[in-house]
N, CA, C and O atoms as a GROMACS GRO file, in nm:
protein
  548
    1MET      N    1   0.058  -0.126   0.007
    1MET     CA    2   0.012   0.007  -0.004
    1MET      C    3   0.056   0.121  -0.003
    1MET      O    4   0.125   0.142   0.097
    2ARG      N    5   0.043   0.227  -0.086
    2ARG     CA    6   0.125   0.358  -0.098
    2ARG      C    7   0.054   0.457  -0.067
    2ARG      O    8  -0.053   0.480  -0.124
    3SER      N    9   0.112   0.544   0.044
    3SER     CA   10   0.025   0.669   0.063
    3SER      C   11   0.036   0.795   0.025
    3SER      O   12   0.138   0.834   0.083
    4PHE      N   13  -0.001   0.871  -0.028
    4PHE     CA   14   0.000   0.985  -0.086
    4PHE      C   15  -0.072   1.097  -0.016
    4PHE      O   16  -0.174   1.064   0.044
    5THR      N   17  -0.035   1.229  -0.013
    5THR     CA   18  -0.112   1.345   0.029
    5THR      C   19  -0.173   1.442  -0.100
    5THR      O   20  -0.102   1.511  -0.173
    6VAL      N   21  -0.294   1.432  -0.106
    6VAL     CA   22  -0.353   1.489  -0.213
    6VAL      C   23  -0.409   1.648  -0.154
    6VAL      O   24  -0.443   1.657  -0.036
    7ILE      N   25  -0.416   1.762  -0.239
    7ILE     CA   26  -0.461   1.882  -0.209
    7ILE      C   27  -0.561   1.897  -0.305
    7ILE      O   28  -0.524   1.884  -0.422
    8LEU      N   29  -0.722   1.931  -0.277
    8LEU     CA   30  -0.836   1.968  -0.346
    8LEU      C   31  -0.904   2.081  -0.286
    8LEU      O   32  -0.941   2.095  -0.169
    9ASN      N   33  -0.917   2.166  -0.395
    9ASN     CA   34  -0.984   2.268  -0.325
    9ASN      C   35  -0.928   2.372  -0.205
    9ASN      O   36  -0.997   2.452  -0.142
   10GLY      N   37  -0.788   2.348  -0.191
   10GLY     CA   38  -0.730   2.384  -0.084
   10GLY      C   39  -0.687   2.326   0.041
   10GLY      O   40  -0.622   2.370   0.136
   11LYS      N   41  -0.745   2.206   0.012
   11LYS     CA   42  -0.787   2.097   0.158
   11LYS      C   43  -0.706   2.009   0.148
   11LYS      O   44  -0.727   1.949   0.042
   12THR      N   45  -0.599   1.955   0.218
   12THR     CA   46  -0.517   1.842   0.213
   12THR      C   47  -0.587   1.716   0.251
   12THR      O   48  -0.654   1.714   0.354
   13TYR      N   49  -0.576   1.615   0.179
   13TYR     CA   50  -0.632   1.496   0.208
   13TYR      C   51  -0.528   1.380   0.223
   13TYR      O   52  -0.418   1.397   0.172
   14GLU      N   53  -0.558   1.256   0.292
   14GLU     CA   54  -0.445   1.163   0.255
   14GLU      C   55  -0.509   1.028   0.168
   14GLU      O   56  -0.618   0.984   0.202
   15ALA      N   57  -0.451   0.979   0.078
   15ALA     CA   58  -0.493   0.901  -0.032
   15ALA      C   59  -0.391   0.774   0.012
   15ALA      O   60  -0.276   0.781   0.054
   16GLU      N   61  -0.452   0.689  -0.006
   16GLU     CA   62  -0.370   0.534  -0.005
   16GLU      C   63  -0.423   0.476  -0.121
   16GLU      O   64  -0.543   0.474  -0.147
   17ILE      N   65  -0.294   0.406  -0.224
   17ILE     CA   66  -0.332   0.301  -0.295
   17ILE      C   67  -0.289   0.183  -0.284
   17ILE      O   68  -0.173   0.152  -0.255
   18GLU      N   69  -0.413   0.081  -0.315
   18GLU     CA   70  -0.380  -0.072  -0.279
   18GLU      C   71  -0.378  -0.134  -0.447
   18GLU      O   72  -0.456  -0.104  -0.536
   19GLU      N   73  -0.256  -0.231  -0.454
   19GLU     CA   74  -0.275  -0.304  -0.542
   19GLU      C   75  -0.362  -0.438  -0.502
   19GLU      O   76  -0.339  -0.514  -0.408
   20THR      N   77  -0.452  -0.444  -0.583
   20THR     CA   78  -0.571  -0.557  -0.540
   20THR      C   79  -0.548  -0.692  -0.624
   20THR      O   80  -0.550  -0.801  -0.566
   21THR      N   81  -0.531  -0.682  -0.738
   21THR     CA   82  -0.473  -0.757  -0.836
   21THR      C   83  -0.377  -0.695  -0.931
   21THR      O   84  -0.369  -0.573  -0.937
   22PRO      N   85  -0.273  -0.801  -1.035
   22PRO     CA   86  -0.169  -0.726  -1.075
   22PRO      C   87  -0.200  -0.646  -1.174
   22PRO      O   88  -0.268  -0.693  -1.265
   23GLY      N   89  -0.160  -0.520  -1.180
   23GLY     CA   90  -0.201  -0.424  -1.288
   23GLY      C   91  -0.336  -0.356  -1.255
   23GLY      O   92  -0.380  -0.288  -1.348
   24VAL      N   93  -0.397  -0.359  -1.165
   24VAL     CA   94  -0.513  -0.281  -1.128
   24VAL      C   95  -0.501  -0.215  -1.004
   24VAL      O   96  -0.444  -0.290  -0.925
   25ASN      N   97  -0.528  -0.112  -0.955
   25ASN     CA   98  -0.519  -0.032  -0.832
   25ASN      C   99  -0.656  -0.001  -0.810
   25ASN      O  100  -0.743   0.003  -0.897
   26THR      N  101  -0.676   0.026  -0.657
   26THR     CA  102  -0.774   0.066  -0.604
   26THR      C  103  -0.753   0.180  -0.520
   26THR      O  104  -0.673   0.166  -0.427
   27LYS      N  105  -0.822   0.308  -0.537
   27LYS     CA  106  -0.788   0.421  -0.441
   27LYS      C  107  -0.890   0.422  -0.337
   27LYS      O  108  -1.009   0.403  -0.362
   28ARG      N  109  -0.842   0.444  -0.214
   28ARG     CA  110  -0.946   0.458  -0.091
   28ARG      C  111  -0.896   0.589  -0.036
   28ARG      O  112  -0.778   0.613  -0.008
   29PHE      N  113  -0.996   0.669  -0.024
   29PHE     CA  114  -0.950   0.794   0.063
   29PHE      C  115  -0.975   0.777   0.217
   29PHE      O  116  -1.079   0.718   0.248
   30SER      N  117  -0.906   0.813   0.302
   30SER     CA  118  -0.972   0.788   0.426
   30SER      C  119  -0.974   0.929   0.525
   30SER      O  120  -0.875   1.002   0.533
   31GLY      N  121  -1.089   0.953   0.592
   31GLY     CA  122  -1.136   1.030   0.654
   31GLY      C  123  -1.161   1.171   0.574
   31GLY      O  124  -1.196   1.174   0.456
   32GLY      N  125  -1.140   1.272   0.646
   32GLY     CA  126  -1.177   1.412   0.567
   32GLY      C  127  -1.055   1.468   0.576
   32GLY      O  128  -0.953   1.402   0.594
   33PRO      N  129  -1.059   1.624   0.561
   33PRO     CA  130  -0.901   1.684   0.543
   33PRO      C  131  -0.842   1.699   0.662
   33PRO      O  132  -0.907   1.703   0.767
   34ARG      N  133  -0.701   1.708   0.656
   34ARG     CA  134  -0.617   1.701   0.791
   34ARG      C  135  -0.656   1.795   0.860
   34ARG      O  136  -0.670   1.892   0.786
   35THR      N  137  -0.686   1.823   0.982
   35THR     CA  138  -0.698   1.896   1.074
   35THR      C  139  -0.609   1.995   1.100
   35THR      O  140  -0.659   2.107   1.105
   36PRO      N  141  -0.471   1.986   1.123
   36PRO     CA  142  -0.374   2.102   1.140
   36PRO      C  143  -0.381   2.221   1.016
   36PRO      O  144  -0.353   2.196   0.898
   37ALA      N  145  -0.416   2.333   1.057
   37ALA     CA  146  -0.434   2.439   0.932
   37ALA      C  147  -0.242   2.449   0.893
   37ALA      O  148  -0.195   2.456   0.780
   38SER      N  149  -0.182   2.448   0.993
   38SER     CA  150  -0.051   2.485   0.988
   38SER      C  151   0.036   2.367   0.874
   38SER      O  152   0.145   2.399   0.827
   39ALA      N  153  -0.027   2.236   0.843
   39ALA     CA  154   0.052   2.160   0.802
   39ALA      C  155   0.089   2.197   0.625
   39ALA      O  156   0.001   2.197   0.539
   40ALA      N  157   0.175   2.215   0.609
   40ALA     CA  158   0.252   2.243   0.478
   40ALA      C  159   0.225   2.157   0.348
   40ALA      O  160   0.272   2.043   0.347
   41PRO      N  161   0.148   2.204   0.228
   41PRO     CA  162   0.127   2.106   0.133
   41PRO      C  163   0.250   2.066   0.070
   41PRO      O  164   0.343   2.144   0.050
   42GLN      N  165   0.250   1.925   0.037
   42GLN     CA  166   0.369   1.855  -0.018
   42GLN      C  167   0.343   1.855  -0.149
   42GLN      O  168   0.230   1.868  -0.194
   43ARG      N  169   0.466   1.836  -0.231
   43ARG     CA  170   0.487   1.841  -0.342
   43ARG      C  171   0.601   1.785  -0.415
   43ARG      O  172   0.712   1.811  -0.367
   44ALA      N  173   0.598   1.720  -0.510
   44ALA     CA  174   0.732   1.661  -0.544
   44ALA      C  175   0.824   1.789  -0.596
   44ALA      O  176   0.790   1.898  -0.643
   45ILE      N  177   0.968   1.724  -0.564
   45ILE     CA  178   1.070   1.848  -0.611
   45ILE      C  179   1.059   1.838  -0.762
   45ILE      O  180   1.037   1.733  -0.822
   46GLY      N  181   1.079   1.966  -0.822
   46GLY     CA  182   1.074   1.984  -0.982
   46GLY      C  183   0.959   2.023  -1.033
   46GLY      O  184   0.958   2.070  -1.147
   47THR      N  185   0.820   2.009  -0.946
   47THR     CA  186   0.712   2.016  -0.984
   47THR      C  187   0.690   2.189  -0.995
   47THR      O  188   0.772   2.263  -0.940
   48PRO      N  189   0.589   2.236  -1.060
   48PRO     CA  190   0.558   2.374  -1.017
   48PRO      C  191   0.442   2.370  -0.942
   48PRO      O  192   0.353   2.287  -0.960
   49GLN      N  193   0.443   2.494  -0.825
   49GLN     CA  194   0.352   2.491  -0.732
   49GLN      C  195   0.218   2.557  -0.795
   49GLN      O  196   0.213   2.670  -0.844
   50ALA      N  197   0.136   2.487  -0.787
   50ALA     CA  198  -0.016   2.568  -0.832
   50ALA      C  199  -0.048   2.726  -0.772
   50ALA      O  200  -0.040   2.750  -0.652
   51THR      N  201  -0.082   2.818  -0.859
   51THR     CA  202  -0.124   2.946  -0.828
   51THR      C  203  -0.278   2.929  -0.793
   51THR      O  204  -0.366   2.906  -0.876
   52PRO      N  205  -0.293   2.942  -0.677
   52PRO     CA  206  -0.445   2.944  -0.674
   52PRO      C  207  -0.535   3.045  -0.735
   52PRO      O  208  -0.493   3.160  -0.745
   53THR      N  209  -0.662   3.012  -0.781
   53THR     CA  210  -0.712   3.122  -0.855
   53THR      C  211  -0.877   3.107  -0.809
   53THR      O  212  -0.909   3.007  -0.746
   54SER      N  213  -0.979   3.209  -0.843
   54SER     CA  214  -1.081   3.223  -0.783
   54SER      C  215  -1.169   3.170  -0.920
   54SER      O  216  -1.148   3.223  -1.030
   55ALA      N  217  -1.270   3.062  -0.904
   55ALA     CA  218  -1.361   2.983  -0.963
   55ALA      C  219  -1.433   3.127  -1.074
   55ALA      O  220  -1.469   3.228  -1.014
   56PRO      N  221  -1.441   3.125  -1.171
   56PRO     CA  222  -1.509   3.190  -1.259
   56PRO      C  223  -1.643   3.225  -1.234
   56PRO      O  224  -1.681   3.342  -1.233
   57PHE      N  225  -1.746   3.093  -1.205
   57PHE     CA  226  -1.862   3.100  -1.212
   57PHE      C  227  -1.903   3.128  -1.087
   57PHE      O  228  -2.019   3.090  -1.069
   58THR      N  229  -1.838   3.199  -0.960
   58THR     CA  230  -1.910   3.200  -0.854
   58THR      C  231  -1.957   3.370  -0.867
   58THR      O  232  -2.048   3.419  -0.801
   59GLU      N  233  -1.875   3.442  -0.963
   59GLU     CA  234  -1.913   3.582  -0.940
   59GLU      C  235  -2.053   3.609  -1.019
   59GLU      O  236  -2.074   3.548  -1.124
   60PRO      N  237  -2.148   3.703  -0.968
   60PRO     CA  238  -2.226   3.712  -1.057
   60PRO      C  239  -2.230   3.827  -1.167
   60PRO      O  240  -2.140   3.909  -1.152
   61ALA      N  241  -2.313   3.848  -1.270
   61ALA     CA  242  -2.271   3.959  -1.393
   61ALA      C  243  -2.273   4.096  -1.266
   61ALA      O  244  -2.331   4.125  -1.161
   62LYS      N  245  -2.168   4.148  -1.357
   62LYS     CA  246  -2.145   4.307  -1.264
   62LYS      C  247  -2.273   4.415  -1.316
   62LYS      O  248  -2.321   4.420  -1.429
   63THR      N  249  -2.306   4.483  -1.217
   63THR     CA  250  -2.383   4.601  -1.261
   63THR      C  251  -2.314   4.729  -1.243
   63THR      O  252  -2.252   4.763  -1.142
   64VAL      N  253  -2.328   4.793  -1.344
   64VAL     CA  254  -2.246   4.939  -1.318
   64VAL      C  255  -2.349   5.055  -1.355
   64VAL      O  256  -2.408   5.071  -1.462
   65PRO      N  257  -2.357   5.151  -1.207
   65PRO     CA  258  -2.476   5.236  -1.260
   65PRO      C  259  -2.397   5.363  -1.323
   65PRO      O  260  -2.291   5.414  -1.285
   66SER      N  261  -2.473   5.393  -1.420
   66SER     CA  262  -2.429   5.531  -1.475
   66SER      C  263  -2.541   5.616  -1.532
   66SER      O  264  -2.653   5.567  -1.546
   67SER      N  265  -2.514   5.736  -1.563
   67SER     CA  266  -2.633   5.848  -1.596
   67SER      C  267  -2.696   5.774  -1.712
   67SER      O  268  -2.803   5.822  -1.749
   68GLY      N  269  -2.650   5.664  -1.780
   68GLY     CA  270  -2.712   5.643  -1.891
   68GLY      C  271  -2.798   5.495  -1.865
   68GLY      O  272  -2.840   5.424  -1.956
   69GLY      N  273  -2.812   5.470  -1.733
   69GLY     CA  274  -2.884   5.366  -1.692
   69GLY      C  275  -2.779   5.253  -1.607
   69GLY      O  276  -2.674   5.294  -1.557
   70THR      N  277  -2.816   5.119  -1.599
   70THR     CA  278  -2.771   5.038  -1.521
   70THR      C  279  -2.699   4.950  -1.655
   70THR      O  280  -2.766   4.910  -1.750
   71THR      N  281  -2.562   4.930  -1.642
   71THR     CA  282  -2.515   4.801  -1.730
   71THR      C  283  -2.480   4.691  -1.677
   71THR      O  284  -2.417   4.689  -1.572
   72MET      N  285  -2.513   4.589  -1.737
   72MET     CA  286  -2.481   4.457  -1.712
   72MET      C  287  -2.367   4.417  -1.780
   72MET      O  288  -2.355   4.440  -1.900
   73THR      N  289  -2.268   4.349  -1.705
   73THR     CA  290  -2.153   4.288  -1.775
   73THR      C  291  -2.139   4.153  -1.760
   73THR      O  292  -2.189   4.091  -1.666
   74SER      N  293  -2.048   4.085  -1.885
   74SER     CA  294  -2.034   3.927  -1.860
   74SER      C  295  -1.996   3.864  -1.740
   74SER      O  296  -1.876   3.885  -1.720
   75PRO      N  297  -2.043   3.803  -1.661
   75PRO     CA  298  -1.961   3.768  -1.539
   75PRO      C  299  -1.834   3.618  -1.613
   75PRO      O  300  -1.747   3.562  -1.547
   76LEU      N  301  -1.858   3.599  -1.719
   76LEU     CA  302  -1.794   3.492  -1.768
   76LEU      C  303  -1.766   3.473  -1.924
   76LEU      O  304  -1.847   3.518  -2.005
   77PRO      N  305  -1.669   3.417  -1.958
   77PRO     CA  306  -1.637   3.400  -2.111
   77PRO      C  307  -1.746   3.299  -2.164
   77PRO      O  308  -1.746   3.186  -2.116
   78GLY      N  309  -1.836   3.332  -2.261
   78GLY     CA  310  -1.883   3.223  -2.327
   78GLY      C  311  -1.939   3.294  -2.476
   78GLY      O  312  -1.882   3.375  -2.550
   79THR      N  313  -2.074   3.229  -2.488
   79THR     CA  314  -2.132   3.255  -2.602
   79THR      C  315  -2.287   3.296  -2.573
   79THR      O  316  -2.352   3.225  -2.496
   80VAL      N  317  -2.343   3.401  -2.629
   80VAL     CA  318  -2.485   3.416  -2.593
   80VAL      C  319  -2.572   3.313  -2.656
   80VAL      O  320  -2.571   3.293  -2.777
   81LEU      N  321  -2.630   3.264  -2.593
   81LEU     CA  322  -2.712   3.138  -2.668
   81LEU      C  323  -2.873   3.183  -2.704
   81LEU      O  324  -2.932   3.127  -2.797
   82ARG      N  325  -2.932   3.279  -2.629
   82ARG     CA  326  -3.034   3.323  -2.698
   82ARG      C  327  -3.090   3.470  -2.598
   82ARG      O  328  -3.068   3.481  -2.478
   83LEU      N  329  -3.141   3.541  -2.657
   83LEU     CA  330  -3.210   3.653  -2.600
   83LEU      C  331  -3.357   3.653  -2.557
   83LEU      O  332  -3.434   3.627  -2.649
   84ASN      N  333  -3.406   3.674  -2.449
   84ASN     CA  334  -3.538   3.626  -2.401
   84ASN      C  335  -3.622   3.771  -2.430
   84ASN      O  336  -3.745   3.769  -2.422
   85CYS      N  337  -3.568   3.866  -2.457
   85CYS     CA  338  -3.650   3.991  -2.478
   85CYS      C  339  -3.571   4.102  -2.611
   85CYS      O  340  -3.452   4.099  -2.644
   86ASN      N  341  -3.646   4.163  -2.650
   86ASN     CA  342  -3.619   4.243  -2.781
   86ASN      C  343  -3.564   4.389  -2.722
   86ASN      O  344  -3.576   4.439  -2.610
   87GLU      N  345  -3.505   4.432  -2.835
   87GLU     CA  346  -3.442   4.593  -2.764
   87GLU      C  347  -3.578   4.670  -2.749
   87GLU      O  348  -3.676   4.651  -2.820
   88GLY      N  349  -3.570   4.769  -2.635
   88GLY     CA  350  -3.674   4.819  -2.606
   88GLY      C  351  -3.788   4.772  -2.526
   88GLY      O  352  -3.892   4.836  -2.510
   89SER      N  353  -3.766   4.681  -2.486
   89SER     CA  354  -3.867   4.610  -2.409
   89SER      C  355  -3.878   4.622  -2.250
   89SER      O  356  -3.766   4.632  -2.200
   90LYS      N  357  -3.976   4.624  -2.164
   90LYS     CA  358  -3.995   4.663  -2.049
   90LYS      C  359  -3.961   4.524  -1.978
   90LYS      O  360  -3.997   4.412  -2.014
   91VAL      N  361  -3.896   4.556  -1.886
   91VAL     CA  362  -3.856   4.438  -1.803
   91VAL      C  363  -3.874   4.484  -1.616
   91VAL      O  364  -3.888   4.589  -1.553
   92SER      N  365  -3.865   4.355  -1.586
   92SER     CA  366  -3.891   4.371  -1.442
   92SER      C  367  -3.759   4.311  -1.382
   92SER      O  368  -3.691   4.226  -1.439
   93LYS      N  369  -3.736   4.359  -1.279
   93LYS     CA  370  -3.634   4.297  -1.150
   93LYS      C  371  -3.648   4.133  -1.173
   93LYS      O  372  -3.753   4.080  -1.139
   94GLY      N  373  -3.551   4.062  -1.224
   94GLY     CA  374  -3.531   3.927  -1.200
   94GLY      C  375  -3.606   3.855  -1.310
   94GLY      O  376  -3.635   3.736  -1.298
   95ASP      N  377  -3.633   3.916  -1.403
   95ASP     CA  378  -3.637   3.870  -1.551
   95ASP      C  379  -3.524   3.812  -1.634
   95ASP      O  380  -3.425   3.885  -1.648
   96THR      N  381  -3.523   3.711  -1.681
   96THR     CA  382  -3.409   3.678  -1.734
   96THR      C  383  -3.412   3.729  -1.894
   96THR      O  384  -3.500   3.702  -1.975
   97ILE      N  385  -3.304   3.802  -1.915
   97ILE     CA  386  -3.301   3.894  -2.021
   97ILE      C  387  -3.210   3.814  -2.138
   97ILE      O  388  -3.252   3.810  -2.254
   98LEU      N  389  -3.083   3.749  -2.101
   98LEU     CA  390  -3.043   3.639  -2.210
   98LEU      C  391  -3.004   3.507  -2.115
   98LEU      O  392  -3.015   3.486  -1.994
   99VAL      N  393  -2.953   3.427  -2.230
   99VAL     CA  394  -2.874   3.301  -2.148
   99VAL      C  395  -2.751   3.311  -2.258
   99VAL      O  396  -2.748   3.314  -2.381
  100LEU      N  397  -2.638   3.313  -2.139
  100LEU     CA  398  -2.511   3.277  -2.200
  100LEU      C  399  -2.456   3.143  -2.147
  100LEU      O  400  -2.444   3.119  -2.027
  101GLU      N  401  -2.419   3.048  -2.258
  101GLU     CA  402  -2.342   2.930  -2.238
  101GLU      C  403  -2.199   2.937  -2.253
  101GLU      O  404  -2.130   2.998  -2.334
  102ALA      N  405  -2.166   2.855  -2.151
  102ALA     CA  406  -2.002   2.874  -2.098
  102ALA      C  407  -1.963   2.694  -2.066
  102ALA      O  408  -2.040   2.624  -2.001
  103MET      N  409  -1.878   2.659  -2.105
  103MET     CA  410  -1.856   2.520  -2.072
  103MET      C  411  -1.991   2.423  -2.086
  103MET      O  412  -2.022   2.347  -1.994
  104LYS      N  413  -2.049   2.429  -2.178
  104LYS     CA  414  -2.176   2.344  -2.194
  104LYS      C  415  -2.293   2.365  -2.088
  104LYS      O  416  -2.390   2.290  -2.073
  105MET      N  417  -2.266   2.476  -2.023
  105MET     CA  418  -2.375   2.491  -1.917
  105MET      C  419  -2.446   2.626  -1.937
  105MET      O  420  -2.385   2.731  -1.956
  106GLU      N  421  -2.576   2.616  -1.931
  106GLU     CA  422  -2.655   2.747  -1.965
  106GLU      C  423  -2.662   2.850  -1.824
  106GLU      O  424  -2.715   2.816  -1.718
  107ASN      N  425  -2.598   2.979  -1.848
  107ASN     CA  426  -2.608   3.050  -1.734
  107ASN      C  427  -2.736   3.185  -1.781
  107ASN      O  428  -2.741   3.252  -1.884
  108GLU      N  429  -2.820   3.187  -1.667
  108GLU     CA  430  -2.926   3.339  -1.703
  108GLU      C  431  -2.855   3.428  -1.645
  108GLU      O  432  -2.780   3.421  -1.547
  109VAL      N  433  -2.888   3.526  -1.726
  109VAL     CA  434  -2.829   3.667  -1.690
  109VAL      C  435  -2.961   3.747  -1.672
  109VAL      O  436  -3.021   3.772  -1.777
  110MET      N  437  -3.016   3.792  -1.554
  110MET     CA  438  -3.133   3.848  -1.499
  110MET      C  439  -3.116   3.981  -1.482
  110MET      O  440  -3.004   4.023  -1.453
  111ALA      N  441  -3.240   4.081  -1.499
  111ALA     CA  442  -3.264   4.212  -1.494
  111ALA      C  443  -3.244   4.246  -1.346
  111ALA      O  444  -3.320   4.190  -1.267
  112PRO      N  445  -3.138   4.341  -1.293
  112PRO     CA  446  -3.104   4.385  -1.148
  112PRO      C  447  -3.203   4.473  -1.116
  112PRO      O  448  -3.223   4.490  -0.996
  113CYS      N  449  -3.284   4.548  -1.212
  113CYS     CA  450  -3.401   4.635  -1.193
  113CYS      C  451  -3.473   4.646  -1.281
  113CYS      O  452  -3.433   4.602  -1.388
  114ASP      N  453  -3.624   4.715  -1.275
  114ASP     CA  454  -3.707   4.740  -1.337
  114ASP      C  455  -3.653   4.844  -1.471
  114ASP      O  456  -3.544   4.898  -1.450
  115GLY      N  457  -3.702   4.868  -1.572
  115GLY     CA  458  -3.686   4.949  -1.649
  115GLY      C  459  -3.704   4.886  -1.802
  115GLY      O  460  -3.759   4.777  -1.817
  116THR      N  461  -3.650   4.968  -1.918
  116THR     CA  462  -3.624   4.953  -2.038
  116THR      C  463  -3.504   4.888  -2.111
  116THR      O  464  -3.398   4.949  -2.108
  117VAL      N  465  -3.511   4.773  -2.174
  117VAL     CA  466  -3.374   4.700  -2.188
  117VAL      C  467  -3.315   4.740  -2.320
  117VAL      O  468  -3.383   4.721  -2.421
  118SER      N  469  -3.204   4.788  -2.331
  118SER     CA  470  -3.119   4.818  -2.467
  118SER      C  471  -2.982   4.703  -2.453
  118SER      O  472  -2.893   4.695  -2.369
  119ILE      N  473  -3.007   4.635  -2.557
  119ILE     CA  474  -2.939   4.469  -2.558
  119ILE      C  475  -2.790   4.514  -2.643
  119ILE      O  476  -2.802   4.585  -2.743
  120LYS      N  477  -2.694   4.483  -2.612
  120LYS     CA  478  -2.586   4.541  -2.674
  120LYS      C  479  -2.499   4.417  -2.747
  120LYS      O  480  -2.380   4.427  -2.775
  121VAL      N  481  -2.577   4.306  -2.771
  121VAL     CA  482  -2.480   4.191  -2.801
  121VAL      C  483  -2.626   4.110  -2.866
  121VAL      O  484  -2.743   4.133  -2.836
  122ALA      N  485  -2.573   4.010  -2.961
  122ALA     CA  486  -2.685   3.940  -3.057
  122ALA      C  487  -2.649   3.800  -3.034
  122ALA      O  488  -2.536   3.760  -3.004
  123SER      N  489  -2.765   3.721  -3.050
  123SER     CA  490  -2.746   3.548  -3.038
  123SER      C  491  -2.617   3.517  -3.124
  123SER      O  492  -2.582   3.574  -3.227
  124GLY      N  493  -2.550   3.404  -3.052
  124GLY     CA  494  -2.454   3.355  -3.128
  124GLY      C  495  -2.330   3.404  -3.100
  124GLY      O  496  -2.231   3.330  -3.103
  125VAL      N  497  -2.323   3.553  -3.065
  125VAL     CA  498  -2.189   3.607  -3.028
  125VAL      C  499  -2.102   3.570  -2.909
  125VAL      O  500  -2.153   3.557  -2.798
  126SER      N  501  -1.959   3.552  -2.933
  126SER     CA  502  -1.901   3.513  -2.815
  126SER      C  503  -1.878   3.652  -2.739
  126SER      O  504  -1.857   3.759  -2.795
  127VAL      N  505  -1.885   3.637  -2.637
  127VAL     CA  506  -1.844   3.746  -2.521
  127VAL      C  507  -1.723   3.692  -2.408
  127VAL      O  508  -1.709   3.580  -2.359
  128ASN      N  509  -1.653   3.804  -2.391
  128ASN     CA  510  -1.554   3.783  -2.276
  128ASN      C  511  -1.620   3.802  -2.142
  128ASN      O  512  -1.742   3.790  -2.130
  129THR      N  513  -1.535   3.835  -2.035
  129THR     CA  514  -1.541   3.852  -1.895
  129THR      C  515  -1.563   4.004  -1.892
  129THR      O  516  -1.473   4.068  -1.946
  130GLY      N  517  -1.656   4.069  -1.844
  130GLY     CA  518  -1.677   4.191  -1.844
  130GLY      C  519  -1.717   4.264  -1.973
  130GLY      O  520  -1.714   4.386  -1.964
  131ASP      N  521  -1.758   4.206  -2.108
  131ASP     CA  522  -1.822   4.270  -2.172
  131ASP      C  523  -1.947   4.305  -2.150
  131ASP      O  524  -2.025   4.225  -2.098
  132VAL      N  525  -1.988   4.436  -2.187
  132VAL     CA  526  -2.137   4.463  -2.189
  132VAL      C  527  -2.237   4.382  -2.242
  132VAL      O  528  -2.213   4.333  -2.353
  133LEU      N  529  -2.332   4.358  -2.197
  133LEU     CA  530  -2.421   4.231  -2.249
  133LEU      C  531  -2.553   4.388  -2.261
  133LEU      O  532  -2.561   4.449  -2.368
  134PHE      N  533  -2.617   4.417  -2.171
  134PHE     CA  534  -2.731   4.522  -2.197
  134PHE      C  535  -2.722   4.616  -2.121
  134PHE      O  536  -2.644   4.618  -2.026
  135ILE      N  537  -2.820   4.730  -2.157
  135ILE     CA  538  -2.841   4.837  -2.016
  135ILE      C  539  -2.969   4.846  -2.020
  135ILE      O  540  -3.040   4.838  -2.120
  136ILE      N  541  -3.007   4.867  -1.888
  136ILE     CA  542  -3.150   4.907  -1.843
  136ILE      C  543  -3.151   5.039  -1.801
  136ILE      O  544  -3.068   5.080  -1.719
  137GLN      N  545  -3.238   5.111  -1.850
  137GLN     CA  546  -3.297   5.288  -1.848
  137GLN      C  547  -3.406   5.257  -1.744
  137GLN      O  548  -3.480   5.347  -1.703
   0.00000   0.00000   0.00000
């Protein structure tokens, strides 16, 4: 049986690999994360250390209030799958304005307030994080 230290989402786990039949390994994870917070993560010599990054899907679309209304920007890169309203439509807070596809997942972008929508993208267009999707006045 071989023992390894595995780091997953910033938590350290102990993993054991046991050979059950020739050429076939079974992985067994014992317990939860290690309790000592001061335990330094182990890594093999010569391997690059991963830089922690924030998950892009945890941030909602950003609203930017301006004199011209409330601007909604894309929370992540993706493709505008469909528009659920037309230019100049009256919308209410919580209405789904468009659906953004990212990594085969559909993400609804909703109106943050009541008003008239001015759409700045078209269906099928690729957008990057921070690109303006629509403005509500």
